[in-house]
C-alpha positions as CSV (number, residue, x, y, z in Angstrom):
1,X,-23.9,15.1,35.7
2,X,-20.4,13.8,36.4
3,X,-17.3,15.9,36.5
4,X,-14.3,15.0,34.3
5,X,-12.3,14.3,37.5
6,X,-15.0,11.9,38.7
7,X,-15.2,10.2,35.3
8,X,-11.4,9.9,35.2
9,X,-11.5,8.1,38.6
10,X,-14.3,5.8,37.2
11,X,-12.1,4.8,34.2
12,X,-8.8,4.7,36.2
13,X,-7.1,7.4,34.1
14,X,-5.9,10.9,34.9
15,X,-8.3,13.9,34.6
16,X,-5.9,15.3,32.0
17,X,-6.5,12.3,29.8
18,X,-10.2,12.8,30.0
19,X,-9.8,16.5,29.2
20,X,-7.7,15.7,26.2
21,X,-10.4,13.2,25.0
22,X,-13.0,15.9,25.2
23,X,-10.8,18.4,23.5
24,X,-9.9,16.0,20.7
25,X,-13.5,15.1,20.1
26,X,-13.2,11.5,21.3
27,X,-16.0,12.2,23.8
28,X,-18.8,14.3,22.2
29,X,-22.3,12.9,22.6
30,X,-21.8,12.1,26.3
31,X,-20.5,15.6,27.1
32,X,-22.6,18.6,28.1
33,X,-21.7,22.1,29.4
34,X,-22.7,23.6,32.7
35,X,-23.8,27.2,33.1
36,X,-20.2,28.2,33.2
37,X,-19.3,26.4,30.0
38,X,-17.3,23.7,31.8
39,X,-17.6,20.2,30.2
40,X,-19.4,17.5,32.2
41,X,-20.2,13.9,31.6
42,X,-24.0,13.6,31.2
43,X,-24.0,9.8,30.6
44,X,-21.0,7.8,31.9
45,X,-22.1,4.6,30.2
46,X,-22.3,6.4,26.8
47,X,-18.9,8.0,27.6
48,X,-17.5,4.6,28.2
49,X,-18.7,3.4,24.8
50,X,-17.3,6.5,23.1
51,X,-14.0,6.1,24.9
52,X,-13.6,2.5,23.7
53,X,-14.6,3.3,20.1
54,X,-12.6,6.5,19.6
55,X,-9.5,6.1,21.8
56,X,-6.6,4.4,20.1
57,X,-5.7,1.1,21.7
58,X,-2.6,1.3,23.9
59,X,-0.2,-1.4,25.1
60,X,-1.1,-2.5,28.6
61,X,2.0,-2.4,30.8
62,X,2.9,-4.6,33.7
63,X,5.2,-3.1,36.3
64,X,8.4,-5.0,36.8
65,X,9.0,-6.8,40.1
66,X,10.5,-4.4,42.7
67,X,14.1,-4.8,43.6
68,X,14.9,-6.3,47.0
69,X,15.3,-3.7,49.7
70,X,13.9,-0.7,47.8
71,X,10.5,-0.8,49.5
72,X,8.8,-0.4,46.1
73,X,5.2,-1.0,45.9
74,X,3.0,-1.6,42.8
75,X,1.4,1.6,41.7
76,X,-1.1,2.4,39.0
77,X,-1.1,1.1,35.4
78,X,2.1,1.7,33.5
79,X,4.7,2.0,36.3
80,X,5.6,1.6,40.0
81,X,6.3,4.0,42.8
82,X,8.3,3.5,46.0
83,X,7.7,4.8,49.4
84,X,10.0,7.7,48.8
85,X,8.0,9.0,45.8
86,X,10.7,8.0,43.2
87,X,9.9,8.0,39.5
88,X,8.3,5.1,37.6
89,X,10.3,2.2,36.5
90,X,10.8,1.1,32.9
91,X,7.5,-0.6,31.8
92,X,7.4,-3.8,29.8
93,X,4.6,-4.6,27.4
94,X,2.5,-7.6,28.3
95,X,1.4,-9.1,24.9
96,X,-0.3,-12.1,26.5
97,X,-3.2,-9.9,27.7
98,X,-3.9,-7.9,24.5
99,X,-7.4,-6.6,24.3
100,X,-9.5,-7.0,21.1
101,X,-9.0,-3.3,20.5
102,X,-5.3,-3.6,20.7
103,X,-5.3,-6.7,18.4
104,X,-7.3,-4.7,15.9
105,X,-4.9,-1.8,16.1
106,X,-1.9,-4.0,15.4
107,X,-3.7,-5.7,12.5
108,X,-4.6,-2.3,11.1
109,X,-1.0,-1.1,11.5
110,X,0.3,-4.2,9.8
111,X,-2.1,-3.7,6.9
112,X,-0.9,-0.1,6.5
113,X,2.8,-1.2,6.5
114,X,2.1,-3.8,3.9
115,X,0.3,-1.3,1.7
116,X,3.1,1.1,2.1
117,X,5.6,-1.5,1.1
118,X,3.5,-2.5,-2.0
119,X,3.3,1.2,-3.0
120,X,7.1,1.5,-2.7
121,X,7.6,-1.5,-4.9
122,X,5.3,-0.1,-7.6
123,X,7.1,3.2,-7.5
124,X,10.5,1.4,-7.9
125,X,9.1,-0.6,-10.8
126,X,7.8,2.5,-12.5
127,X,11.1,4.3,-12.1
128,X,12.9,1.3,-13.6
129,X,10.6,1.3,-16.6
130,X,11.0,5.0,-17.1
131,X,14.7,4.7,-17.0
132,X,14.7,1.8,-19.5
133,X,12.6,3.9,-21.9
134,X,14.9,6.9,-21.6
135,X,17.9,4.7,-22.4
136,X,16.1,3.4,-25.5
137,X,15.8,-0.2,-24.1
138,X,12.0,0.0,-24.3
139,X,9.6,1.6,-26.8
140,X,5.8,2.0,-26.8
141,X,3.8,-0.8,-28.3
142,X,2.3,1.4,-31.0
143,X,5.8,2.5,-32.2
144,X,7.0,-1.1,-32.2
145,X,4.0,-2.2,-34.3
146,X,4.6,0.7,-36.7
147,X,8.3,-0.2,-37.1
148,X,7.4,-3.8,-37.9
149,X,4.8,-2.9,-40.5
150,X,7.3,-0.5,-42.2
151,X,10.0,-3.3,-42.3
152,X,7.4,-5.8,-43.6
153,X,6.4,-3.4,-46.4
154,X,10.1,-3.0,-47.4
155,X,10.7,-6.7,-47.4
156,X,7.5,-7.3,-49.5
157,X,8.6,-4.7,-52.1
158,X,12.0,-6.2,-52.4
159,X,10.7,-9.8,-52.8
160,X,8.1,-8.8,-55.4
161,X,10.9,-7.2,-57.4
162,X,12.8,-10.5,-57.7
163,X,10.9,-11.7,-60.8
164,X,11.7,-8.5,-62.6
165,X,15.4,-9.0,-61.8
166,X,15.3,-12.6,-63.0
167,X,13.7,-11.5,-66.2
168,X,16.6,-9.0,-66.8
169,X,19.3,-11.6,-66.1
170,X,17.6,-14.5,-67.9
171,X,15.6,-13.0,-70.7
172,X,15.4,-16.4,-72.5
173,X,13.6,-17.9,-69.5
174,X,11.4,-14.9,-68.5
175,X,8.3,-16.0,-70.4
176,X,8.1,-19.3,-68.5
177,X,9.9,-18.6,-65.2
178,X,8.8,-15.1,-64.2
179,X,5.0,-15.7,-63.9
180,X,5.5,-18.8,-61.8
181,X,8.0,-17.1,-59.5
182,X,5.8,-14.0,-59.1
183,X,2.8,-16.2,-58.2
184,X,4.8,-18.3,-55.6
185,X,6.2,-15.2,-53.9
186,X,2.8,-13.6,-53.7
187,X,1.2,-16.7,-52.2
188,X,4.0,-16.9,-49.6
189,X,3.6,-13.3,-48.6
190,X,-0.1,-13.6,-48.2
191,X,0.3,-16.7,-46.0
192,X,2.8,-14.9,-43.9
193,X,0.5,-11.9,-43.5
194,X,-2.4,-14.1,-42.5
195,X,-0.3,-15.9,-39.9
196,X,0.1,-19.1,-41.8
197,X,3.3,-20.8,-43.0
198,X,4.3,-21.2,-46.6
199,X,5.0,-24.8,-47.8
């Protein structure tokens, strides 16, 4: 078995990072417990595979060049240290050496952001439609169809009453004119109802 400190040295990370990976469940199958309940790495190769699969990709940093006269020397990944033990310098991401895992992470993040933007647009559209409906600018299709049918029925009743009005005003022509007028109106209404056009 390998201690977490030894495995951290193998991976080039801090022992604290390995402990966090174990606690977070990123290292599970490769981890066993000794007689005192302390975690140990039973299979370093399996642990490597678990680490790569479960640890979120991070940007690899390249330390900036040391300033002249500071005696700075390149330290571990993610920063520099000088011979006086000063703090790390501001790291700069090196996008030219992205790993496949990092590229996949950026692609996944981009997809999440696109989906979030699409969801926001849909929410805005829905809010706009709801507001238009409340203002009376839009009505449901069923209600619109019902209103049209009611108006059509009113128009039909009025038109079919025209021959009767003609007969009242021109009684001497009623016998000849009213039957013809009634027939023509009914034919026109039937064609309009069937989607045709009256000639």
